[in-house]
DRENDRENPA-957433 format. One line per 10 residues: their letters; for each residue x, y, z of C-alpha. Coordinates in pm, whole numbers, padded with zeros to 5 digits. Layout:
BEGIN
a = X,Y,Z | ...
***
This chain:
BEGIN
xxxxxxxxxx = 12758,06434,12244 | 12378,06493,12226 | 12187,06782,12368 | 11851,06772,12544 | 11507,06882,12339 | 11304,07033,12604 | 10934,06950,12562 | 10718,07258,12710 | 10479,07076,12752 | 10263,06798,12732
xxxxxxxxxx = 10170,06838,13092 | 10021,07184,13042 | 09972,07523,12796 | 10338,07686,12907 | 10317,07933,12585 | 09960,08014,12674 | 09999,08081,13075 | 10347,08010,13197 | 10589,08212,13017 | 10721,08439,13254
xxxxxxxxxx = 10794,08108,13481 | 10950,07958,13198 | 11187,08250,13128 | 11263,08259,13484 | 11416,07916,13479 | 11586,07954,13158 | 11764,08265,13328 | 11879,07994,13556 | 11976,07731,13337 | 11784,07488,13447
xxxxxxxxxx = 11448,07341,13551 | 11340,07114,13863 | 11047,06918,13748 | 10867,06740,14028 | 10826,06364,14021 | 10473,06263,13978 | 10526,05973,14271 | 10645,06234,14517 | 11015,06096,14481 | 11285,06409,14457
xxxxxxxxxx = 11268,06680,14215 | 11430,06591,13868 | 11674,06854,13735 | 11700,06934,13348 | 11954,07140,13208 | 11854,07442,13010 | 12173,07667,12962 | 12161,07751,12530 | 12491,07502,12502 | 12277,07211,12661
xxxxxxxxxx = 11955,07239,12472 | 11919,07127,12114 | 11558,07253,12065 | 11277,07362,12301 | 10953,07221,12150 | 10659,07446,12250 | 10268,07315,12279 | 09979,07520,12302 | 09652,07601,12192 | 09717,07963,12218
xxxxxxxxxx = 10038,08113,12127 | 09864,08494,12170 | 10030,08560,12492 | 10372,08384,12335 | 10387,08625,12035 | 10296,08943,12222 | 10519,08862,12487 | 10787,08824,12185 | 10945,08574,12370 | 11028,08353,12077
xxxxxxxxxx = 11275,08627,11973 | 11382,08644,12324 | 11506,08258,12342 | 11652,08306,11992 | 11900,08591,12097 | 11999,08395,12388 | 12066,08087,12140 | 11820,07848,12167 | 11638,07689,11904 | 11246,07645,11858
xxxxxxxxxx = 10971,07444,11758 | 10565,07414,11795 | 10290,07171,11815 | 10009,07406,11739 | 09681,07248,11837 | 09378,07411,11613 | 09064,07195,11634 | 08717,07311,11520 | 08574,07547,11771 | 08298,07402,12032
xxxxxxxxxx = 08204,07566,12354 | 08152,07261,12526 | 08450,07067,12434 | 08732,07379,12417 | 08545,07640,12626 | 08893,07843,12749 | 09010,07955,12427 | 09024,08238,12186 | 08806,08256,11845 | 08950,08037,11560
xxxxxxxxxx = 09020,08361,11410 | 09290,08465,11639 | 09431,08150,11633 | 09483,08067,11278 | 09631,08444,11237 | 09894,08328,11530 | 09952,08016,11320 | 10077,08283,11021 | 10231,08498,11262 | 10457,08138,11406
xxxxxxxxxx = 10521,08089,11038 | 10629,08428,10935 | 10913,08463,11255 | 11011,08139,11261 | 10933,07939,10942 | 10691,07724,10835 | 10921,07432,10863 | 10931,07487,11281 | 10517,07421,11300 | 10309,07136,11288
xxxxxxxxxx = 09960,07146,11297 | 09799,06924,11561 | 09360,06836,11527 | 09352,06683,11814 | 09176,06486,11941 | 08890,06430,11716 | 08600,06375,11908 | 08247,06173,11862 | 07951,06290,12110 | 07605,06254,12183
xxxxxxxxxx = 07407,06515,12346 | 07182,06458,12630 | 06891,06481,12401 | 07014,06175,12212 | 07186,06382,11920 | 07508,06292,11757 | 07811,06510,11660 | 08162,06571,11591 | 08448,06836,11624 | 08534,06817,11237
xxxxxxxxxx = 08295,07094,11076 | 08605,07309,11063 | 08886,07103,10909 | 08894,07197,10591 | 08875,07539,10681 | 09202,07525,10929 | 09373,07292,10673 | 09331,07546,10376 | 09487,07833,10628 | 09749,07594,10738
xxxxxxxxxx = 09851,07528,10385 | 09870,07863,10282 | 10116,07953,10605 | 10327,07707,10429 | 10245,07417,10741 | 10298,07081,10558 | 10200,06783,10891 | 09923,06733,11057 | 09882,06515,11333 | 09547,06354,11450
xxxxxxxxxx = 09372,06073,11701 | 09096,06004,11841 | 08940,06090,12191 | 09090,05872,12481 | 08776,05776,12736 | 09036,05784,13028 | 08795,05782,13336 | 08868,06130,13436 | 08770,06263,13109 | 08414,06023,13144
xxxxxxxxxx = 08379,06143,13510 | 08401,06508,13357 | 08202,06455,13044 | 07914,06330,13263 | 07828,06677,13367 | 07846,06866,13045 | 07577,06745,12856 | 07786,06547,12642 | 07914,06167,12605 | 08203,06121,12431
xxxxxxxxxx = 08183,05785,12209 | 08448,05582,12075 | 08341,05456,11694 | 08424,05154,11578 | 08748,05088,11394 | 08571,05131,11044 | 08442,05461,11104 | 08775,05579,11242 | 08933,05432,10911 | 08682,05597,10682
xxxxxxxxxx = 08721,05930,10865 | 09118,05911,10885 | 09101,05830,10460 | 08857,06143,10419 | 09058,06381,10599 | 09395,06240,10418 | 09234,06320,10096 | 09149,06610,10166 | 09503,06731,10296 | 09679,06568,09990
xxxxxxxxxx = 09526,06794,09779 | 09669,07093,10006 | 10024,06936,09999 | 09994,06837,10397 | 10069,06496,10547 | 09807,06382,10804 | 09997,06143,11046 | 09817,05928,11344 | 09927,05991,11710 | 09897,05650,11917
xxxxxxxxxx = 09645,05474,11647 | 09847,05183,11549 | 09529,04987,11515 | 09422,05241,11257 | 09721,05300,11081 | 09764,04919,11052 | 09390,04924,10869 | 09450,05210,10630 | 09387,05137,10260 | 09660,05072,10031
xxxxxxxxxx = 09732,05377,09882 | 09584,05640,10122 | 09883,05908,10223 | 09875,05846,10645 | 10171,05771,10830 | 10269,05752,11203 | 10315,06057,11409 | 10611,06220,11609 | 10507,06473,11816 | 10860,06547,11921
xxxxxxxxxx = 11014,06468,11600 | 11369,06451,11688 | 11486,06333,11302 | 11313,06673,11184 | 11462,06867,11454 | 11821,06724,11347 | 11714,06867,11015 | 11693,07226,11123 | 11916,07241,11388 | 12209,06974,11346
xxxxxxxxxx = 12283,06654,11426 | 12377,06663,11748 | 12017,06490,11927 | 11938,06137,11976 | 11712,05962,11766 | 11617,05749,12003 | 11248,05680,12099 | 11105,05828,12413 | 11022,05484,12576 | 10792,05674,12861
xxxxxxxxxx = 10525,05755,12594 | 10277,05508,12452 | 10529,05323,12249 | 10312,05002,12184 | 10007,05235,12096 | 10234,05400,11839 | 10441,05679,11962 | 10644,05817,11725 | 10797,06044,11961 | 11167,06069,12013
xxxxxxxxxx = 11345,06139,12358 | 11312,06489,12521 | 11292,06616,12872 | 10922,06764,12963 | 10934,07021,13229 | 10584,07113,13291 | 10373,07023,13576 | 10010,06851,13618 | 10000,06956,13975 | 10194,07333,13950
xxxxxxxxxx = 10073,07412,13625 | 09680,07361,13592 | 09579,07464,13257 | 09282,07723,13211 | 09184,07607,12857 | 08933,07323,13078 | 08910,07125,12760 | 08633,06851,12846 | 08856,06583,12715 | 09180,06682,12864
xxxxxxxxxx = 09350,06374,13041 | 09636,06628,13213 | 09511,06909,13482 | 09246,07151,13353 | 09197,07423,13646 | 08830,07318,13702 | 08963,06970,13846 | 09208,07164,14062 | 09114,07341,14413 | 09093,07670,14422
xxxxxxxxxx = 09244,07709,14086 | 09011,07947,13948 | 09139,08205,14204 | 09498,08166,14053 | 09548,08464,13815 | 09627,08261,13473 | 09970,08481,13392 | 10116,08494,13750 | 10467,08287,13732 | 10456,07964,13938
xxxx = 10797,07976,14141 | 10721,07630,14313 | 11017,07493,14108 | 11279,07720,14290
***
């Protein structure tokens, strides 16, 4: 019988802001996840014998590490995996993050504590933009530096994609002084080829998340593969085969999403993200009425 993979979370940054709430639900042995369209909450089992792996997603694992939550979960019998997004710092694109040096140190601490094989580095998304005065720019300037530190920590997977211009993202950027751009396919291919060649020298595999068209256009011999942010095949190698390898049909499979089935326990509505990233498709706190008045580390008990 397969055990569940918990995704914590695509919808918000639980390791940075909501670990007290998360641990409280672990003690209860389940999560009640609000339905996005107002139906009854969905109960997700969370006892250690029911959970194969907890996959944490974050841009700032500092609070998670400082609180020693990972060690506590392992003592309770849980297995852990980490999607760590580290992009080049930019004060408008990602205004709410600690300095890059702090986050690179966090990657090393995660690798030392839990093993480099439990970490996927996400450089995501790649952003091209224009400023109000017509200058062009991107967020790729520190890519090589981050890659070198990831390789030094033993991380062997990099996941990337290009920014998606959802209507809420376009609306948000219109007030920022930047306009995000969707470059033509040939420019995307050239960029991915350049990144892949840099990473290959560091023995890091570059993978593309929901970029089926770009992946299909890759020249022969370029070491790029499709991504799986929830990689159950890898989790099975790490922690045992009692996990499903079925694709997650709730994700963007047609666009090339390789994620396997998991249960996401975050909430867009109850768990706004305080990083306030300009390109966020979820629920940054600047989009939430009254959100700035809430203490970032305060547990959210709305799920019971």
